[in-house]
C-alpha positions as a LaTeX table, in Angstrom:
\begin{tabular}{lrrr}
\hline
Residue & $x$ (\AA) & $y$ (\AA) & $z$ (\AA) \\
\hline
Unk1 & $-38.45$ & $-2.12$ & $-24.12$ \\
Unk2 & $-36.65$ & $-0.80$ & $-21.05$ \\
Unk3 & $-35.90$ & $-3.04$ & $-18.14$ \\
Unk4 & $-36.46$ & $-1.23$ & $-14.81$ \\
Unk5 & $-34.05$ & $-3.43$ & $-13.23$ \\
Unk6 & $-31.18$ & $-3.46$ & $-15.65$ \\
Unk7 & $-28.89$ & $-1.33$ & $-13.66$ \\
Unk8 & $-29.14$ & $-3.58$ & $-10.31$ \\
Unk9 & $-28.73$ & $-6.53$ & $-12.52$ \\
Unk10 & $-25.31$ & $-5.00$ & $-14.20$ \\
Unk11 & $-24.12$ & $-4.40$ & $-10.64$ \\
Unk12 & $-24.98$ & $-7.87$ & $-9.54$ \\
Unk13 & $-23.25$ & $-9.25$ & $-12.58$ \\
Unk14 & $-20.05$ & $-7.28$ & $-11.97$ \\
Unk15 & $-20.19$ & $-8.33$ & $-8.25$ \\
Unk16 & $-20.44$ & $-11.84$ & $-9.14$ \\
Unk17 & $-17.59$ & $-11.56$ & $-11.67$ \\
Unk18 & $-15.32$ & $-9.83$ & $-9.19$ \\
Unk19 & $-16.26$ & $-12.78$ & $-6.56$ \\
Unk20 & $-15.42$ & $-15.30$ & $-9.31$ \\
Unk21 & $-12.02$ & $-13.56$ & $-9.91$ \\
Unk22 & $-11.19$ & $-13.30$ & $-6.42$ \\
Unk23 & $-12.07$ & $-16.98$ & $-5.57$ \\
Unk24 & $-10.29$ & $-18.29$ & $-8.70$ \\
Unk25 & $-6.92$ & $-16.44$ & $-7.62$ \\
Unk26 & $-7.21$ & $-17.41$ & $-4.16$ \\
Unk27 & $-7.48$ & $-13.70$ & $-3.21$ \\
Unk28 & $-10.32$ & $-13.91$ & $-0.68$ \\
Unk29 & $-9.11$ & $-13.55$ & 2.84 \\
Unk30 & $-10.97$ & $-15.12$ & 5.80 \\
Unk31 & $-10.09$ & $-12.26$ & 8.10 \\
Unk32 & $-12.75$ & $-9.79$ & 8.46 \\
Unk33 & $-11.67$ & $-6.63$ & 6.48 \\
Unk34 & $-11.44$ & $-3.21$ & 8.23 \\
Unk35 & $-14.59$ & $-0.96$ & 7.76 \\
Unk36 & $-14.11$ & 0.41 & 4.27 \\
Unk37 & $-16.27$ & 0.47 & 1.20 \\
Unk38 & $-15.83$ & 1.33 & $-2.47$ \\
Unk39 & $-17.21$ & 4.38 & $-3.90$ \\
Unk40 & $-20.19$ & 3.95 & $-6.59$ \\
Unk41 & $-17.59$ & 4.72 & $-9.27$ \\
Unk42 & $-15.98$ & 1.47 & $-8.52$ \\
Unk43 & $-18.67$ & $-0.55$ & $-10.12$ \\
Unk44 & $-17.85$ & 0.79 & $-13.49$ \\
Unk45 & $-14.14$ & 0.39 & $-12.85$ \\
Unk46 & $-14.40$ & $-3.15$ & $-12.13$ \\
Unk47 & $-16.30$ & $-3.83$ & $-14.94$ \\
Unk48 & $-13.72$ & $-2.19$ & $-17.20$ \\
Unk49 & $-10.67$ & $-3.90$ & $-15.23$ \\
Unk50 & $-12.38$ & $-7.36$ & $-16.20$ \\
Unk51 & $-12.43$ & $-6.64$ & $-19.82$ \\
Unk52 & $-9.52$ & $-7.91$ & $-21.98$ \\
Unk53 & $-7.98$ & $-4.37$ & $-22.55$ \\
Unk54 & $-8.90$ & $-1.98$ & $-19.73$ \\
Unk55 & $-7.94$ & 1.63 & $-20.32$ \\
Unk56 & $-4.93$ & 3.13 & $-18.48$ \\
Unk57 & $-7.39$ & 5.35 & $-16.66$ \\
Unk58 & $-9.41$ & 2.61 & $-15.23$ \\
Unk59 & $-6.23$ & 1.01 & $-14.07$ \\
Unk60 & $-5.13$ & 3.99 & $-12.15$ \\
Unk61 & $-8.43$ & 4.69 & $-10.74$ \\
Unk62 & $-8.67$ & 1.18 & $-9.30$ \\
Unk63 & $-6.05$ & 2.53 & $-6.78$ \\
Unk64 & $-8.80$ & 4.38 & $-5.32$ \\
Unk65 & $-11.10$ & 1.52 & $-4.56$ \\
Unk66 & $-9.70$ & $-0.11$ & $-1.43$ \\
Unk67 & $-11.94$ & $-3.19$ & $-1.67$ \\
Unk68 & $-12.10$ & $-4.07$ & $-5.26$ \\
Unk69 & $-8.75$ & $-2.51$ & $-6.45$ \\
Unk70 & $-6.52$ & $-5.09$ & $-4.83$ \\
Unk71 & $-8.46$ & $-8.03$ & $-6.60$ \\
Unk72 & $-8.67$ & $-6.31$ & $-9.92$ \\
Unk73 & $-5.06$ & $-5.15$ & $-10.05$ \\
Unk74 & $-3.84$ & $-8.78$ & $-8.81$ \\
Unk75 & $-5.82$ & $-10.26$ & $-11.54$ \\
Unk76 & $-4.22$ & $-7.99$ & $-14.44$ \\
Unk77 & $-0.86$ & $-8.92$ & $-13.08$ \\
Unk78 & $-1.57$ & $-12.81$ & $-13.10$ \\
Unk79 & $-3.19$ & $-12.61$ & $-16.63$ \\
Unk80 & $-0.94$ & $-14.14$ & $-19.24$ \\
Unk81 & $-0.37$ & $-12.90$ & $-22.59$ \\
Unk82 & 0.90 & $-9.85$ & $-24.09$ \\
Unk83 & 0.06 & $-6.34$ & $-22.78$ \\
Unk84 & 0.78 & $-2.97$ & $-24.18$ \\
Unk85 & 3.37 & $-0.63$ & $-22.67$ \\
Unk86 & 0.51 & 1.84 & $-21.72$ \\
Unk87 & $-1.32$ & $-0.86$ & $-19.49$ \\
Unk88 & 2.18 & $-1.99$ & $-18.02$ \\
Unk89 & 2.99 & 1.62 & $-17.03$ \\
Unk90 & $-0.61$ & 2.33 & $-15.49$ \\
Unk91 & $-0.21$ & $-0.90$ & $-13.52$ \\
Unk92 & 2.93 & $-0.14$ & $-12.09$ \\
Unk93 & 1.62 & 3.31 & $-11.04$ \\
Unk94 & $-1.58$ & 1.77 & $-9.69$ \\
Unk95 & $-0.02$ & $-1.05$ & $-7.64$ \\
Unk96 & 2.55 & 1.35 & $-6.25$ \\
Unk97 & $-0.07$ & 3.33 & $-4.72$ \\
Unk98 & $-1.80$ & 0.29 & $-2.95$ \\
Unk99 & $-0.41$ & $-1.68$ & $-0.18$ \\
Unk100 & $-2.11$ & $-5.21$ & $-0.04$ \\
Unk101 & $-0.76$ & $-8.72$ & 0.09 \\
Unk102 & $-2.73$ & $-9.83$ & $-2.81$ \\
Unk103 & $-1.16$ & $-7.54$ & $-5.31$ \\
Unk104 & 2.30 & $-8.23$ & $-3.87$ \\
Unk105 & 1.86 & $-11.97$ & $-4.25$ \\
Unk106 & 0.65 & $-11.38$ & $-7.76$ \\
Unk107 & 3.61 & $-9.45$ & $-8.74$ \\
Unk108 & 6.24 & $-11.50$ & $-7.04$ \\
Unk109 & 4.77 & $-14.77$ & $-8.73$ \\
Unk110 & 4.84 & $-13.06$ & $-12.18$ \\
Unk111 & 8.28 & $-11.48$ & $-11.64$ \\
Unk112 & 9.68 & $-15.08$ & $-10.70$ \\
Unk113 & 8.32 & $-16.63$ & $-13.87$ \\
Unk114 & 10.70 & $-16.71$ & $-16.56$ \\
Unk115 & 8.24 & $-17.66$ & $-19.06$ \\
Unk116 & 6.47 & $-14.18$ & $-18.60$ \\
Unk117 & 7.63 & $-11.29$ & $-21.00$ \\
Unk118 & 10.72 & $-9.71$ & $-19.78$ \\
Unk119 & 9.17 & $-6.06$ & $-19.85$ \\
Unk120 & 6.56 & $-7.37$ & $-17.52$ \\
Unk121 & 8.98 & $-8.77$ & $-15.08$ \\
Unk122 & 11.08 & $-5.59$ & $-15.13$ \\
Unk123 & 8.00 & $-3.76$ & $-14.31$ \\
Unk124 & 7.34 & $-6.27$ & $-11.41$ \\
Unk125 & 10.97 & $-5.57$ & $-10.04$ \\
Unk126 & 9.86 & $-1.69$ & $-10.02$ \\
Unk127 & 6.92 & $-2.41$ & $-7.90$ \\
Unk128 & 8.50 & $-4.88$ & $-5.51$ \\
Unk129 & 11.44 & $-2.52$ & $-4.93$ \\
Unk130 & 8.85 & 0.27 & $-4.12$ \\
Unk131 & 7.03 & $-1.96$ & $-1.55$ \\
Unk132 & 10.43 & $-3.04$ & 0.00 \\
Unk133 & 12.13 & 0.61 & 0.10 \\
Unk134 & 12.27 & 2.24 & 3.56 \\
Unk135 & 10.59 & 5.25 & 4.16 \\
Unk136 & 7.09 & 4.52 & 2.78 \\
Unk137 & 4.22 & 5.67 & 5.16 \\
Unk138 & 0.98 & 3.63 & 5.00 \\
Unk139 & $-2.49$ & 5.22 & 5.65 \\
Unk140 & $-4.91$ & 3.29 & 7.58 \\
Unk141 & $-6.96$ & 0.75 & 6.07 \\
Unk142 & $-9.37$ & 2.09 & 3.44 \\
Unk143 & $-8.11$ & 5.72 & 4.03 \\
Unk144 & $-5.91$ & 8.05 & 1.96 \\
Unk145 & $-5.33$ & 11.48 & 1.10 \\
Unk146 & $-6.91$ & 12.35 & $-2.26$ \\
Unk147 & $-7.16$ & 8.76 & $-3.40$ \\
Unk148 & $-10.59$ & 9.01 & $-4.39$ \\
Unk149 & $-11.92$ & 6.85 & $-7.72$ \\
Unk150 & $-12.09$ & 8.84 & $-10.59$ \\
Unk151 & $-13.71$ & 8.40 & $-13.97$ \\
Unk152 & $-12.32$ & 5.39 & $-15.81$ \\
Unk153 & $-11.61$ & 8.00 & $-18.63$ \\
Unk154 & $-9.75$ & 10.27 & $-16.55$ \\
Unk155 & $-6.08$ & 9.29 & $-16.21$ \\
Unk156 & $-4.73$ & 9.64 & $-12.45$ \\
Unk157 & $-1.04$ & 10.83 & $-11.66$ \\
Unk158 & 0.61 & 8.43 & $-9.39$ \\
Unk159 & 2.28 & 11.26 & $-7.75$ \\
Unk160 & $-1.01$ & 13.08 & $-6.75$ \\
Unk161 & $-2.50$ & 10.34 & $-4.53$ \\
Unk162 & $-1.39$ & 8.94 & $-1.14$ \\
Unk163 & $-0.78$ & 5.16 & $-0.41$ \\
Unk164 & $-3.79$ & 3.26 & 0.06 \\
Unk165 & $-3.68$ & 0.06 & 2.49 \\
Unk166 & $-5.96$ & $-2.88$ & 1.47 \\
Unk167 & $-7.39$ & $-5.42$ & 3.82 \\
Unk168 & $-4.78$ & $-7.92$ & 3.49 \\
Unk169 & $-1.62$ & $-6.63$ & 4.97 \\
Unk170 & 1.89 & $-7.36$ & 4.32 \\
Unk171 & 3.68 & $-9.94$ & 6.26 \\
Unk172 & 6.46 & $-8.86$ & 8.63 \\
Unk173 & 9.05 & $-10.57$ & 6.45 \\
Unk174 & 7.90 & $-8.87$ & 3.23 \\
Unk175 & 10.86 & $-6.55$ & 3.12 \\
Unk176 & 13.25 & $-9.62$ & 3.65 \\
Unk177 & 11.49 & $-11.79$ & 1.20 \\
Unk178 & 11.87 & $-8.99$ & $-1.66$ \\
Unk179 & 15.48 & $-8.50$ & $-0.95$ \\
Unk180 & 16.32 & $-12.35$ & $-1.17$ \\
Unk181 & 14.20 & $-12.66$ & $-4.28$ \\
Unk182 & 15.93 & $-9.67$ & $-6.04$ \\
Unk183 & 19.38 & $-11.01$ & $-4.95$ \\
Unk184 & 18.23 & $-14.45$ & $-6.42$ \\
Unk185 & 17.35 & $-12.96$ & $-9.66$ \\
Unk186 & 20.62 & $-10.91$ & $-9.96$ \\
Unk187 & 22.55 & $-14.14$ & $-9.54$ \\
Unk188 & 20.81 & $-16.81$ & $-11.49$ \\
Unk189 & 17.90 & $-15.26$ & $-13.87$ \\
Unk190 & 18.66 & $-16.40$ & $-17.53$ \\
Unk191 & 17.75 & $-13.04$ & $-18.75$ \\
Unk192 & 20.44 & $-10.49$ & $-18.63$ \\
Unk193 & 18.15 & $-7.39$ & $-18.60$ \\
Unk194 & 16.24 & $-8.87$ & $-15.53$ \\
Unk195 & 19.60 & $-9.85$ & $-13.81$ \\
Unk196 & 20.77 & $-6.19$ & $-14.39$ \\
Unk197 & 17.53 & $-4.72$ & $-13.12$ \\
Unk198 & 17.38 & $-7.04$ & $-10.09$ \\
Unk199 & 21.06 & $-6.41$ & $-9.37$ \\
Unk200 & 20.52 & $-2.66$ & $-9.12$ \\
Unk201 & 17.44 & $-2.92$ & $-7.06$ \\
Unk202 & 19.17 & $-5.23$ & $-4.89$ \\
Unk203 & 22.01 & $-3.07$ & $-4.27$ \\
Unk204 & 19.70 & $-0.14$ & $-3.43$ \\
Unk205 & 18.44 & $-2.32$ & $-0.75$ \\
Unk206 & 21.59 & $-3.08$ & 0.65 \\
Unk207 & 22.73 & $-6.17$ & $-1.00$ \\
Unk208 & 25.54 & $-5.96$ & $-3.39$ \\
Unk209 & 26.12 & $-8.77$ & $-5.97$ \\
Unk210 & 29.68 & $-9.86$ & $-6.10$ \\
Unk211 & 32.09 & $-11.45$ & $-8.57$ \\
Unk212 & 30.57 & $-13.78$ & $-11.32$ \\
Unk213 & 26.81 & $-12.66$ & $-10.26$ \\
Unk214 & 27.41 & $-9.15$ & $-11.42$ \\
Unk215 & 25.08 & $-8.67$ & $-14.44$ \\
Unk216 & 25.39 & $-6.71$ & $-17.77$ \\
Unk217 & 22.49 & $-5.05$ & $-19.47$ \\
Unk218 & 21.73 & $-6.86$ & $-22.80$ \\
Unk219 & 22.94 & $-5.38$ & $-25.86$ \\
\hline
\end{tabular}
């Protein structure tokens, strides 16, 4: 028998799940967000992002959801356990499109964690480098050029959308923090591939690792 309220109930369940994720990760910000809202498609995107293995299309499409996107992307980065190369690539693309401190904090924490898979940490370095590089124009909160959410089954090209600014902005010292962290990883991280990637990223930001700190790519 059909239930007339099944769709509203599903939406409420997704909203509650999102609230739970946000509160669990400490991602709720007490400051009022700018006037922005997610498109109706974002409800389905959130639902898929909370599953164990969201599609690459859903991950990329979340970058067009200024309210829920930062929370669900940060949640995927903090999730422990193995992930596919497809998911990792989509996470890098989507996270690189959004400018929100919650994603930054999640990626920074994961990249620092030597217990996390090396491939994830290398992906994190790419995201952090993109955040710190000069010349990144940022749109107003909740606005972007051609950054509308798409169907979860439709992949989005990272190069086809403008940057989207979330409701929790970067701190003024974000770039300096990234530079310091990359320099630290290039000098002391136990994994050779991470040291090498951090060294190259650090050099591109103006920090050159000298002497014994210079890393080599693992054979």
